[in-house]
Residue frames relative to the residue before (quaternion, step in Angstrom):
aa qw qx qy qz dx dy dz
M 1.0000 0.0000 0.0000 0.0000 0.00 0.00 0.00
K 0.2661 -0.7567 0.5781 0.1497 3.55 -1.11 0.69
I 0.0608 -0.8174 0.5728 -0.0054 3.55 -0.72 1.09
L 0.2178 -0.7255 0.6338 0.1565 3.52 -1.29 0.53
I 0.1569 -0.7502 0.6368 0.0846 3.58 -0.86 1.02
L 0.0598 -0.8356 0.5450 -0.0345 3.56 -0.48 1.24
T 0.0460 0.7897 -0.6077 0.0705 3.56 -0.91 0.99
A 0.3106 -0.6743 0.6039 0.2901 3.54 -1.32 -0.36
S 0.0158 -0.8604 0.5058 -0.0594 3.55 -0.12 1.31
P 0.1823 -0.7984 0.5641 0.1052 3.61 -0.44 1.16
F 0.7814 0.0117 -0.0260 0.6233 3.59 1.29 -0.23
Y 0.5280 -0.6233 0.4731 0.3298 3.56 -1.31 0.22
G 0.1651 0.8045 -0.5439 0.1722 3.56 -0.26 1.31
G 0.8388 -0.2394 0.1596 0.4622 3.54 -1.29 -0.45
P 0.6889 0.4654 -0.3083 0.4624 3.64 0.75 -0.90
E 0.6360 0.5256 -0.3303 0.4585 3.59 1.05 -0.75
R 0.6427 0.5099 -0.3215 0.4728 3.57 1.01 -0.80
Q 0.6025 0.5602 -0.3528 0.4458 3.59 1.05 -0.74
I 0.6555 0.5261 -0.3086 0.4453 3.59 0.93 -0.93
I 0.6965 0.4724 -0.2819 0.4607 3.59 0.80 -1.02
E 0.6779 0.4913 -0.3067 0.4528 3.60 0.87 -0.87
L 0.6021 0.5343 -0.3590 0.4723 3.59 1.08 -0.64
A 0.6630 0.5034 -0.3074 0.4610 3.59 0.89 -0.92
K 0.6497 0.5165 -0.3154 0.4600 3.60 0.96 -0.82
T 0.6711 0.4872 -0.3032 0.4694 3.57 1.01 -0.78
F 0.5662 0.5631 -0.3748 0.4711 3.60 1.12 -0.60
R 0.6555 0.5488 -0.3159 0.4115 3.56 0.86 -0.99
V 0.7070 0.4392 -0.2501 0.4946 3.58 1.08 -0.74
R 0.7967 0.3480 -0.1653 0.4656 3.59 0.72 -1.07
H 0.7975 0.1256 -0.0436 0.5885 3.59 1.11 -0.66
P 0.0687 -0.8680 0.4910 0.0276 3.59 0.55 1.18
D 0.5600 0.5855 -0.4082 0.4207 3.60 1.22 -0.09
V 0.6080 0.5001 -0.3590 0.5014 3.59 1.31 -0.01
E 0.1128 -0.7798 0.6145 0.0391 3.57 -0.72 1.13
C 0.1790 -0.8282 0.5284 0.0534 3.58 -0.63 1.15
C 0.0683 -0.7020 0.7053 0.0712 3.50 -1.20 0.80
I 0.1502 -0.7924 0.5871 0.0700 3.58 -1.05 0.71
G 0.0271 -0.8290 0.5575 -0.0351 3.55 -0.71 1.10
S 0.0673 -0.7758 0.6247 0.0583 3.51 -1.30 0.42
F 0.4981 -0.5750 0.5421 0.3571 3.52 -1.21 0.51
S 0.6466 -0.5978 0.3185 0.3510 3.54 -1.05 0.83
E 0.1026 -0.8138 0.5592 0.1203 3.60 0.97 -0.83
K 0.6425 -0.5470 0.2884 0.4525 3.56 1.02 1.01
G 0.7236 -0.4351 0.2273 0.4853 3.55 1.10 0.75
N 0.5269 0.6670 -0.4008 0.3417 3.59 1.25 -0.21
C 0.5589 0.6103 -0.3923 0.4015 3.59 1.25 -0.20
R 0.5341 0.7058 -0.3842 0.2627 3.60 1.16 -0.50
P 0.6006 0.5335 -0.3913 0.4489 3.66 0.98 -0.55
F 0.6389 0.5096 -0.3200 0.4792 3.58 1.03 -0.79
L 0.7078 0.4589 -0.2787 0.4591 3.58 0.77 -1.01
K 0.5724 0.5629 -0.3801 0.4593 3.59 1.15 -0.48
N 0.6592 0.4856 -0.3001 0.4895 3.57 1.03 -0.77
V 0.5892 0.5587 -0.3594 0.4600 3.59 1.13 -0.64
T 0.6758 0.4866 -0.2834 0.4756 3.57 0.87 -0.99
A 0.6490 0.5266 -0.3182 0.4476 3.59 0.95 -0.87
A 0.6714 0.4827 -0.2903 0.4815 3.58 1.15 -0.61
G 0.5810 -0.6386 0.3437 0.3695 3.58 1.29 -0.01
F 0.5874 0.5697 -0.3750 0.4357 3.58 1.18 0.44
E 0.5539 -0.5892 0.4625 0.3635 3.55 -1.21 0.50
A 0.1601 -0.7861 0.5945 0.0545 3.57 -0.82 1.08
I 0.1032 -0.8067 0.5818 0.0070 3.56 -0.87 1.00
E 0.1453 -0.7748 0.6109 0.0733 3.57 -0.81 1.04
L 0.2346 -0.7683 0.5833 0.1201 3.57 -0.67 1.14
V 0.3077 -0.8068 0.4798 0.1559 3.57 -0.51 1.16
N 0.6737 0.4684 -0.3016 0.4856 3.62 1.12 -0.54
D 0.0373 -0.8163 0.5706 -0.0815 3.50 -0.94 0.99
F 0.7005 -0.4032 0.3626 0.4641 3.56 -1.34 0.01
P 0.5977 -0.1764 -0.7819 -0.0162 1.68 -1.93 1.62
H 0.4874 0.6755 -0.4323 0.3452 3.62 1.26 0.19
L 0.0282 -0.8738 0.4855 -0.0027 3.54 0.72 1.15
I 0.6425 0.5257 -0.3420 0.4404 3.61 0.96 -0.77
R 0.6534 0.4932 -0.3113 0.4826 3.57 1.00 -0.82
A 0.6407 0.5250 -0.3245 0.4568 3.58 1.01 -0.82
K 0.6417 0.5210 -0.3164 0.4655 3.57 1.00 -0.85
K 0.6542 0.5134 -0.3083 0.4619 3.58 0.96 -0.89
E 0.6528 0.5141 -0.3163 0.4577 3.59 0.95 -0.88
L 0.6657 0.4901 -0.3035 0.4738 3.58 0.91 -0.89
H 0.6153 0.5500 -0.3396 0.4512 3.59 1.00 -0.82
E 0.6765 0.4934 -0.2935 0.4612 3.59 0.89 -0.92
I 0.6284 0.5327 -0.3338 0.4582 3.58 1.01 -0.77
L 0.6714 0.5092 -0.2960 0.4497 3.57 0.89 -0.95
V 0.6954 0.4674 -0.2723 0.4731 3.57 0.94 -0.91
N 0.7074 0.4848 -0.2792 0.4319 3.58 0.76 -1.03
R 0.7400 0.3799 -0.2254 0.5072 3.58 1.06 -0.68
K 0.3948 -0.7543 0.4493 0.2706 3.57 1.33 0.16
I 0.1402 0.8143 -0.5427 0.1508 3.55 0.87 1.03
D 0.3307 -0.7584 0.5357 0.1688 3.56 -0.94 0.95
I 0.7976 0.0441 0.0150 0.6014 3.60 1.01 -0.83
L 0.2138 -0.7546 0.6092 0.1175 3.56 -1.04 0.87
I 0.0977 -0.7639 0.6362 0.0475 3.56 -0.93 0.98
T 0.1091 -0.8090 0.5765 0.0341 3.58 -0.66 1.10
T 0.0268 -0.7721 0.6341 0.0327 3.53 -1.22 0.56
G 0.7458 0.3147 -0.2674 0.5228 3.58 -0.74 1.07
H 0.6163 -0.6090 0.3578 0.3483 3.55 -1.09 0.74
K 0.6325 0.5454 -0.3519 0.4226 3.61 1.01 -0.68
A 0.6692 0.4832 -0.2942 0.4818 3.58 0.90 -0.92
R 0.6475 0.5104 -0.3188 0.4675 3.58 0.98 -0.82
G 0.6693 0.5304 -0.3041 0.4222 3.57 0.89 -0.96
V 0.6831 0.4667 -0.2899 0.4811 3.58 0.89 -0.92
S 0.6403 0.5319 -0.3361 0.4406 3.60 0.99 -0.78
C 0.5974 0.5775 -0.3592 0.4250 3.60 1.14 -0.57
L 0.6540 0.5281 -0.3054 0.4474 3.58 1.19 -0.50
L 0.5094 0.6559 -0.4233 0.3621 3.59 1.23 -0.28
P 0.4964 -0.6665 0.4580 0.3157 3.62 -0.97 0.74
K 0.5430 -0.6319 0.4477 0.3248 3.56 -1.03 0.76
T 0.5712 0.6060 -0.3742 0.4079 3.58 1.21 -0.50
L 0.5221 0.6361 -0.4124 0.3908 3.59 1.24 -0.28
R 0.1646 -0.8505 0.4818 0.1319 3.56 1.25 -0.61
I 0.4507 0.6193 -0.5013 0.4025 3.57 0.92 0.94
P 0.4084 -0.7184 0.4978 0.2633 3.62 -0.58 1.07
I 0.1773 -0.7711 0.6050 0.0895 3.56 -1.04 0.85
L 0.0747 -0.7655 0.6391 0.0037 3.53 -0.71 1.20
T 0.1023 -0.8127 0.5709 0.0556 3.60 -0.93 0.76
V 0.3461 -0.7355 0.5545 0.1782 3.55 -1.07 0.87
S 0.1642 -0.7997 0.5749 0.0542 3.56 -0.69 1.12
R 0.1029 -0.8329 0.5437 0.0113 3.57 -0.40 1.28
G 0.6950 -0.4074 0.2968 0.5128 3.60 1.14 -0.45
W 0.3609 -0.7226 0.5492 0.2143 3.55 -1.32 0.23
T 0.2245 -0.7639 0.5913 0.1282 3.54 -1.13 0.70
S 0.2256 -0.7832 0.5691 0.1094 3.55 -1.30 0.30
E 0.2226 0.8458 -0.4671 0.1296 3.56 1.11 0.67
S 0.7943 0.0564 -0.0475 0.6030 3.61 1.20 -0.30
F 0.6741 -0.4795 0.3587 0.4324 3.56 -1.28 0.25
K 0.6396 0.5314 -0.3255 0.4501 3.58 0.98 -0.85
I 0.6706 0.4905 -0.3019 0.4675 3.59 0.91 -0.91
R 0.6259 0.5286 -0.3457 0.4576 3.60 1.04 -0.70
L 0.6330 0.5138 -0.3312 0.4750 3.59 1.04 -0.73
F 0.6443 0.5143 -0.3169 0.4689 3.57 0.97 -0.89
S 0.6474 0.5265 -0.3211 0.4478 3.59 0.99 -0.82
L 0.6294 0.5234 -0.3286 0.4710 3.58 1.05 -0.72
A 0.6633 0.4871 -0.2990 0.4830 3.57 0.96 -0.90
D 0.6201 0.5825 -0.3334 0.4063 3.55 1.06 -0.82
R 0.6080 0.5518 -0.3600 0.4430 3.59 1.08 -0.60
W 0.6339 0.4915 -0.3221 0.5028 3.57 1.14 -0.59
F 0.6122 0.5503 -0.3481 0.4485 3.60 1.03 -0.77
H 0.6042 0.5621 -0.3556 0.4389 3.59 1.03 -0.76
R 0.6844 0.5008 -0.2914 0.4426 3.57 0.89 -0.92
R 0.6458 0.5303 -0.3110 0.4529 3.59 1.20 -0.50
A 0.5876 0.5877 -0.3744 0.4113 3.61 1.17 -0.45
D 0.5676 -0.5916 0.4454 0.3599 3.57 -1.21 0.48
H 0.7922 -0.0648 0.0576 0.6040 3.57 1.11 -0.64
V 0.2560 -0.7552 0.5880 0.1357 3.55 -1.16 0.72
I 0.1879 -0.7434 0.6340 0.1002 3.54 -0.99 0.96
A 0.1324 -0.7996 0.5838 0.0480 3.59 -0.41 1.22
V 0.4400 -0.7291 0.4602 0.2512 3.59 -0.90 0.89
S 0.7895 0.1056 -0.0901 0.5979 3.60 1.25 -0.06
E 0.6293 -0.5093 0.4180 0.4122 3.55 -1.29 0.29
G 0.6232 0.5559 -0.3318 0.4387 3.56 1.06 -0.75
Q 0.6782 0.4655 -0.2882 0.4901 3.56 0.95 -0.86
A 0.6033 0.5544 -0.3553 0.4499 3.60 1.05 -0.70
A 0.6397 0.5274 -0.3279 0.4529 3.59 0.97 -0.84
K 0.6419 0.5130 -0.3233 0.4693 3.60 1.02 -0.76
V 0.6498 0.5295 -0.3131 0.4465 3.58 0.91 -0.95
I 0.6681 0.4894 -0.2886 0.4805 3.57 0.96 -0.91
R 0.6386 0.5396 -0.3224 0.4439 3.58 0.99 -0.86
F 0.7243 0.4191 -0.2375 0.4933 3.58 1.09 -0.69
G 0.7748 -0.4639 0.1684 0.3951 3.57 1.14 0.58
T 0.5500 0.5799 -0.4304 0.4195 3.62 1.17 0.01
P 0.4772 -0.6808 0.4641 0.3056 3.63 -0.74 0.96
P 0.5831 -0.6237 0.3939 0.3404 3.62 -0.93 0.86
E 0.6536 0.5288 -0.3255 0.4326 3.60 1.01 -0.74
R 0.6953 0.4253 -0.2778 0.5084 3.59 1.25 -0.20
V 0.6296 0.4857 -0.3398 0.5022 3.58 1.22 0.53
T 0.0221 -0.7789 0.6266 -0.0162 3.57 -0.92 0.99
V 0.3123 -0.7393 0.5659 0.1890 3.57 -0.99 0.85
I 0.0961 0.7426 -0.6582 0.0775 3.55 -0.88 1.04
H 0.3633 -0.7822 0.4696 0.1887 3.55 -0.41 1.25
N 0.5575 -0.5296 0.5108 0.3844 3.52 -1.33 0.34
A 0.2272 -0.7743 0.5792 0.1152 3.55 -1.25 0.37
V 0.2217 -0.7513 0.6037 0.1484 3.54 -1.32 0.21
R 0.3823 -0.6885 0.5680 0.2392 3.55 -1.09 0.76
I 0.2763 -0.8400 0.4430 0.1476 3.54 0.08 1.34
E 0.5979 0.5891 -0.3664 0.4016 3.58 1.14 -0.55
R 0.4707 0.6492 -0.4458 0.3979 3.59 1.27 -0.12
F 0.7678 0.3332 -0.1644 0.5219 3.57 1.17 -0.57
D 0.3590 0.7649 -0.4677 0.2594 3.57 1.21 0.48
T 0.6617 0.5030 -0.3197 0.4549 3.60 1.03 -0.68
A 0.6140 -0.5523 0.4104 0.3867 3.55 -1.22 0.52
P 0.5782 -0.5964 0.4205 0.3649 3.61 -0.99 0.75
D 0.4216 -0.7138 0.5094 0.2307 3.56 -0.95 0.92
P 0.4266 -0.7211 0.4793 0.2613 3.64 -0.59 1.09
A 0.5783 0.5953 -0.3779 0.4103 3.60 1.13 -0.57
C 0.6234 0.5362 -0.3407 0.4558 3.60 1.09 -0.66
R 0.6354 0.5167 -0.3336 0.4669 3.58 1.01 -0.75
E 0.6435 0.5176 -0.3241 0.4615 3.58 1.02 -0.80
K 0.6190 0.5359 -0.3441 0.4597 3.60 1.06 -0.71
L 0.6416 0.5166 -0.3244 0.4651 3.58 1.03 -0.78
F 0.6774 0.4821 -0.2965 0.4698 3.59 0.90 -0.90
A 0.6166 0.5661 -0.3463 0.4237 3.58 1.10 -0.66
L 0.5651 0.5911 -0.3851 0.4277 3.60 1.24 -0.31
F 0.7150 0.3733 -0.2286 0.5451 3.60 1.28 -0.30
P 0.0951 -0.8705 0.4799 0.0534 3.61 0.49 1.18
K 0.6881 0.5059 -0.3007 0.4244 3.62 1.03 -0.66
Q 0.7936 -0.1097 0.0934 0.5911 3.57 0.94 -0.87
K 0.3467 -0.7523 0.5237 0.1988 3.55 -0.63 1.14
P 0.3984 -0.7127 0.5171 0.2568 3.60 -0.87 0.88
I 0.4875 -0.6268 0.5090 0.3322 3.56 -1.23 0.34
F 0.7749 0.2184 -0.1167 0.5815 3.56 1.05 -0.80
L 0.2273 -0.7720 0.5824 0.1146 3.56 -0.98 0.92
L 0.1189 -0.7583 0.6386 0.0555 3.54 -0.89 1.03
G 0.1364 -0.8072 0.5711 0.0609 3.57 -1.01 0.81
A 0.0413 0.7537 -0.6559 0.0095 3.53 -1.29 0.50
A 0.0116 -0.8025 0.5965 -0.0107 3.56 -1.17 0.48
G 0.4379 0.6815 -0.5166 0.2774 3.53 -1.11 0.69
R 0.6903 -0.4386 0.3688 0.4417 3.51 -1.35 0.05
L 0.3814 -0.7158 0.5341 0.2387 3.60 -0.89 0.90
S 0.3773 0.6906 -0.5063 0.3529 3.53 0.37 1.33
P 0.7369 -0.4994 0.2231 0.3972 3.59 -1.15 0.61
E 0.6789 0.5346 -0.3279 0.3818 3.59 0.83 -0.92
K 0.6177 0.5671 -0.3447 0.4220 3.62 1.20 -0.41
G 0.3561 -0.7964 0.4479 0.1958 3.60 1.23 -0.16
F 0.2687 0.7936 -0.5147 0.1817 3.60 1.07 0.57
D 0.5653 0.5735 -0.3935 0.4435 3.61 1.16 -0.43
L 0.6182 0.5323 -0.3199 0.4817 3.56 1.12 -0.75
L 0.6567 0.5155 -0.3044 0.4585 3.58 0.98 -0.87
V 0.6177 0.5324 -0.3413 0.4673 3.59 1.03 -0.76
D 0.6512 0.5039 -0.3105 0.4750 3.59 0.95 -0.87
A 0.6438 0.5231 -0.3221 0.4563 3.59 1.01 -0.80
V 0.6469 0.5123 -0.3242 0.4626 3.59 0.97 -0.79
K 0.5914 0.5555 -0.3591 0.4612 3.59 1.09 -0.66
I 0.6564 0.5002 -0.3042 0.4759 3.58 0.97 -0.88
V 0.6492 0.5211 -0.3105 0.4590 3.58 0.94 -0.92
R 0.6631 0.4964 -0.2997 0.4734 3.59 0.94 -0.88
D 0.6494 0.5207 -0.3177 0.4541 3.58 1.00 -0.80
R 0.6645 0.4634 -0.2995 0.5040 3.57 1.23 -0.40
S 0.5413 -0.6836 0.3474 0.3450 3.57 1.35 0.38
F 0.4183 0.6490 -0.5186 0.3671 3.58 1.06 0.69
P 0.3310 -0.7792 0.5006 0.1810 3.63 -0.63 1.10
V 0.1797 0.8110 -0.5287 0.1742 3.57 0.38 1.26
G 0.1280 -0.7338 0.6562 0.1210 3.51 -1.35 0.40
L 0.1961 -0.7905 0.5736 0.0870 3.56 -0.92 0.93
V 0.0986 -0.7590 0.6417 0.0495 3.55 -1.03 0.91
I 0.0841 -0.7790 0.6208 0.0258 3.57 -0.77 1.09
F 0.1676 -0.7868 0.5893 0.0745 3.59 -0.53 1.18
G 0.5639 0.5913 -0.4513 0.3588 3.56 -1.00 0.82
E 0.2599 -0.7397 0.5992 0.1620 3.52 -1.34 0.28
G 0.2443 0.7653 -0.5756 0.1531 3.55 -1.27 0.36
F 0.6894 -0.5331 0.3153 0.3756 3.52 -1.28 0.34
L 0.6267 0.5448 -0.3484 0.4348 3.62 1.23 -0.19
R 0.3336 0.7772 -0.4905 0.2101 3.62 1.23 0.03
K 0.7088 0.4628 -0.2809 0.4523 3.59 0.69 -1.05
T 0.6260 0.5356 -0.3327 0.4589 3.58 1.05 -0.75
L 0.6720 0.4854 -0.2921 0.4769 3.58 0.95 -0.88
E 0.6299 0.5304 -0.3351 0.4577 3.59 1.00 -0.80
K 0.6435 0.5160 -0.3173 0.4679 3.58 1.00 -0.83
Q 0.6450 0.5190 -0.3164 0.4631 3.58 0.97 -0.88
I 0.6482 0.5260 -0.3084 0.4561 3.57 0.94 -0.94
N 0.6775 0.4904 -0.2903 0.4650 3.58 0.91 -0.89
L 0.6514 0.5227 -0.3194 0.4477 3.60 0.95 -0.85
L 0.7076 0.4339 -0.2527 0.4971 3.58 1.11 -0.70
G 0.4642 -0.7038 0.4287 0.3246 3.58 1.28 -0.03
L 0.4876 0.6895 -0.4013 0.3547 3.59 1.18 0.60
Q 0.3227 0.7937 -0.4777 0.1942 3.59 1.23 0.25
N 0.6792 0.4476 -0.2946 0.5015 3.61 1.20 -0.39
D 0.7116 0.4725 -0.2348 0.4640 3.57 1.27 -0.30
I 0.7631 0.2496 -0.1485 0.5774 3.61 1.21 -0.41
Q 0.0812 -0.8089 0.5823 0.0043 3.55 -0.81 1.03
L 0.1582 -0.7669 0.6184 0.0668 3.55 -1.11 0.84
P 0.0475 -0.8658 0.4977 0.0187 3.62 0.33 1.19
G 0.5780 -0.5993 0.3810 0.4019 3.61 1.25 -0.04
F 0.7351 -0.3793 0.3083 0.4697 3.53 -1.32 -0.33
T 0.0592 -0.7937 0.6045 0.0335 3.58 -1.09 0.69
D 0.2893 -0.7260 0.5885 0.2072 3.56 -1.16 0.59
E 0.6007 0.5504 -0.3575 0.4566 3.59 1.28 0.30
L 0.2737 0.8128 -0.4901 0.1554 3.60 1.22 0.27
D 0.5958 0.5736 -0.3683 0.4247 3.62 0.99 -0.75
G 0.6896 0.4832 -0.2799 0.4611 3.57 0.97 -0.84
F 0.6848 0.4992 -0.2836 0.4488 3.58 1.09 -0.68
L 0.6041 0.6372 -0.3629 0.3120 3.58 0.92 -0.93
P 0.6913 0.4833 -0.3231 0.4292 3.68 0.80 -0.82
H 0.6615 0.5315 -0.3080 0.4301 3.60 1.21 -0.35
F 0.5481 0.5809 -0.4214 0.4296 3.59 1.21 -0.05
D 0.4508 -0.6632 0.5200 0.2941 3.56 -1.01 0.78
I 0.7775 -0.0029 0.0143 0.6287 3.56 1.10 -0.75
F 0.2073 -0.7273 0.6355 0.1555 3.55 -1.08 0.76
V 0.1621 -0.8203 0.5469 0.0421 3.57 -0.76 1.08
Q 0.0846 -0.7539 0.6500 0.0442 3.53 -0.96 0.97
S 0.0998 -0.8400 0.5333 -0.0001 3.57 -0.51 1.20
S 0.2700 0.8373 -0.4515 0.1487 3.58 1.27 0.31
H 0.4243 -0.6589 0.5626 0.2635 3.51 -1.31 0.55
T 0.7854 0.0245 0.0038 0.6184 3.57 1.21 -0.57
E 0.0158 0.7896 -0.6126 0.0313 3.60 -1.13 0.66
G 0.3976 -0.6151 0.6027 0.3168 3.51 -1.38 0.27
L 0.6289 -0.3828 0.2957 0.6087 3.51 0.34 -1.37
P 0.3077 -0.8315 0.4322 0.1646 3.59 -0.10 1.31
N 0.4296 -0.7133 0.4990 0.2400 3.56 -0.68 1.15
V 0.6686 0.5283 -0.3217 0.4127 3.57 0.89 -0.91
L 0.5884 0.5494 -0.3719 0.4623 3.60 1.16 -0.45
L 0.6363 0.5116 -0.3182 0.4817 3.57 1.02 -0.82
E 0.6651 0.5116 -0.3000 0.4537 3.57 0.96 -0.90
S 0.6327 0.5252 -0.3289 0.4644 3.59 0.99 -0.80
M 0.6834 0.4831 -0.2861 0.4666 3.55 0.89 -0.93
A 0.6178 0.5296 -0.3426 0.4696 3.59 1.07 -0.69
G 0.6935 0.4467 -0.2604 0.5016 3.57 1.17 -0.62
R 0.5124 -0.6842 0.3830 0.3502 3.60 1.31 0.38
T 0.4475 0.6705 -0.4708 0.3584 3.57 1.02 0.75
T 0.4250 -0.6923 0.5281 0.2474 3.56 -0.89 0.97
V 0.1989 -0.8078 0.5481 0.0868 3.58 -0.96 0.82
V 0.1335 -0.6951 0.6945 0.1292 3.47 -1.39 0.51
A 0.0633 0.8299 -0.5425 0.1137 3.57 -0.61 1.11
T 0.4941 -0.6250 0.5126 0.3202 3.51 -1.23 0.53
N 0.4743 -0.6973 0.4787 0.2442 3.53 -1.06 0.88
V 0.3584 0.7216 -0.5027 0.3132 3.56 0.37 1.29
G 0.8497 0.1750 -0.1102 0.4850 3.56 -1.29 0.47
G 0.8105 -0.2546 0.2101 0.4839 3.54 -0.92 -1.00
T 0.3715 0.7625 -0.4722 0.2399 3.60 1.25 0.04
P 0.6608 0.4978 -0.3419 0.4456 3.68 0.88 -0.73
E 0.6141 0.5386 -0.3507 0.4581 3.59 1.22 -0.35
V 0.6770 0.4651 -0.2711 0.5019 3.57 1.29 -0.38
V 0.7682 0.3478 -0.1732 0.5088 3.56 0.77 -1.08
D 0.2340 -0.7296 0.6278 0.1369 3.56 -0.89 1.00
E 0.3957 -0.7772 0.4388 0.2164 3.56 -0.13 1.35
G 0.8352 0.1619 -0.1585 0.5011 3.54 -0.82 1.10
V 0.6965 0.4352 -0.2631 0.5063 3.59 1.27 -0.21
T 0.8003 0.1726 -0.0865 0.5677 3.59 0.83 -0.97
G 0.7874 -0.1293 0.0951 0.5952 3.58 1.27 -0.13
L 0.4640 -0.6541 0.5160 0.3009 3.53 -1.32 -0.22
M 0.1877 -0.7611 0.6099 0.1161 3.55 -1.16 0.69
V 0.1102 -0.7785 0.6165 0.0417 3.54 -1.14 0.74
P 0.6004 -0.5404 0.4191 0.4145 3.60 -1.18 0.34
P 0.5315 -0.6197 0.4573 0.3526 3.60 -1.12 0.53
D 0.8195 0.3183 -0.1999 0.4326 3.55 -1.38 0.25
N 0.6560 0.4801 -0.3248 0.4835 3.60 1.10 0.56
A 0.2541 -0.8090 0.5148 0.1266 3.58 -0.06 1.32
E 0.6208 0.5627 -0.3447 0.4233 3.59 1.03 -0.77
Q 0.7023 0.4504 -0.2748 0.4779 3.59 0.86 -0.92
L 0.5903 0.5443 -0.3628 0.4730 3.59 1.13 -0.60
A 0.6618 0.4937 -0.2973 0.4795 3.58 0.94 -0.89
D 0.6198 0.5523 -0.3419 0.4402 3.61 0.99 -0.81
A 0.6713 0.5005 -0.3004 0.4567 3.59 0.90 -0.92
I 0.6395 0.5154 -0.3249 0.4689 3.58 0.98 -0.84
C 0.6817 0.4895 -0.2915 0.4591 3.59 0.85 -0.96
R 0.6148 0.5596 -0.3469 0.4342 3.57 1.01 -0.79
L 0.6931 0.4623 -0.2805 0.4766 3.59 0.91 -0.87
L 0.6553 0.5217 -0.3207 0.4421 3.58 1.00 -0.75
T 0.6584 0.4832 -0.3143 0.4839 3.60 1.17 -0.44
E 0.7314 0.2992 -0.2074 0.5766 3.60 1.32 -0.13
P 0.0943 -0.8616 0.4952 0.0598 3.61 0.59 1.11
E 0.5873 0.5719 -0.3820 0.4267 3.60 1.12 -0.54
K 0.5918 0.5774 -0.3562 0.4353 3.57 1.21 -0.55
L 0.5944 0.5968 -0.3673 0.3946 3.58 1.05 -0.72
T 0.6800 0.4712 -0.2826 0.4855 3.58 0.93 -0.91
E 0.6579 0.5238 -0.3030 0.4483 3.57 0.93 -0.93
M 0.6965 0.4593 -0.2721 0.4795 3.58 0.88 -0.95
G 0.6209 0.5537 -0.3413 0.4376 3.58 1.04 -0.74
T 0.6478 0.5058 -0.3082 0.4791 3.57 1.02 -0.82
A 0.6607 0.4972 -0.2986 0.4766 3.58 0.98 -0.86
A 0.6147 0.5574 -0.3451 0.4385 3.60 1.07 -0.72
R 0.6624 0.4944 -0.3118 0.4686 3.58 0.88 -0.90
K 0.6473 0.5242 -0.3213 0.4506 3.58 0.93 -0.86
R 0.6472 0.5339 -0.3227 0.4382 3.59 1.01 -0.79
V 0.7069 0.4320 -0.2880 0.4803 3.61 0.79 -0.88
Q 0.6040 0.5643 -0.3477 0.4427 3.57 1.13 -0.65
T 0.7021 0.4555 -0.2529 0.4855 3.57 1.12 -0.66
L 0.8297 0.3099 -0.1064 0.4519 3.57 0.78 -1.06
F 0.8048 0.3149 -0.1277 0.4866 3.59 1.00 -0.69
T 0.2845 0.7641 -0.5189 0.2568 3.56 0.81 1.08
F 0.5632 -0.5937 0.4519 0.3552 3.55 -1.20 0.48
E 0.5617 0.5824 -0.3931 0.4367 3.58 1.17 -0.43
N 0.6545 0.4860 -0.3023 0.4940 3.58 0.95 -0.89
Q 0.6587 0.5244 -0.3098 0.4418 3.56 0.91 -0.93
A 0.6838 0.4950 -0.2922 0.4495 3.59 0.84 -0.99
D 0.6357 0.5269 -0.3343 0.4544 3.59 1.01 -0.75
R 0.6496 0.5042 -0.3151 0.4738 3.59 1.00 -0.81
Y 0.6370 0.5135 -0.3228 0.4757 3.58 0.98 -0.83
Y 0.6551 0.5336 -0.3210 0.4279 3.57 0.89 -0.91
E 0.6233 0.5388 -0.3298 0.4609 3.58 0.98 -0.85
L 0.6785 0.4871 -0.2839 0.4709 3.56 0.97 -0.91
L 0.6478 0.5278 -0.3231 0.4444 3.59 0.90 -0.89
C 0.6501 0.5323 -0.3185 0.4388 3.58 0.98 -0.85
R 0.5993 0.5586 -0.3648 0.4424 3.60 1.15 -0.46
F 0.7557 0.3795 -0.1965 0.4962 3.58 1.13 -0.59
H 0.6733 0.4842 -0.3010 0.4708 3.60 1.24 0.00
């Protein structure tokens, strides 16, 4: 069977890596699946992703028509599907879902869509998220990345029989080599005035749903309790200036660093004493899987698919969302039991190695694809 995986990629990040690794695993475990991977142009910003697609040995397709030219975009996608004899279309993201909804039913190509979660970083994105819930109902089947996300999809009107949970995965061998001491030195170099004893890490889009303002407040509490911690938050987004202002008002400019987006995150993750996820909402966070694969203990808010990843008290600690005090309590609890950090980190790697592999993911996808082919 020939499938097209369609997204809208403004940069090469976690979801894009998931797509390529799934295609690579199909090639090994299910060679009867031929993958093409496409992205809307995003003003040319899709090209780093598509360059990686080509490097992995797959056909990469850049769709030049985009919002608001929906009719042209629909026509372009229709031609791609017909000319390349695509059997199944898999969409991810509201743009791919929206354009696919315009395709005529006479095309008779099943449309499966991957539901990773919704964000609310701006009024426009909130409107898109509302429309996206309708797009889900138009698809032939929804692949939710967690039980938590599946519950949301069903709550917003998609029949349960048209929803399947297939978790995100991580390529654990990315973290097989010993941690590079140079990466740890780079992290400490972000704190020129005073090096912390404990390093806390976080990563993600600097937008409201990630709860980084909550994490900043939690670090203030931790520092006030005399724990010598430093926090590094990797990522970019429109809340940068707001977070910088908050950090300065709390007097934490020497304790919290926002170095921006990095392509070296794999090298940094094993050097954090604790990785913290402070989100208000999640689908199933890739960076949590990556942290655990790197043997890093996690503290995370109990939202979305996070409870499906973190084994409470074994691989890390979970706290309720929207509570800086409890987030700080969990961090302090682990810092007072440093032997737990190593023990939980080892258990974390074992958990993702067992449950969140691309082999498991590809097999689940294959079972679903065979139902529609």
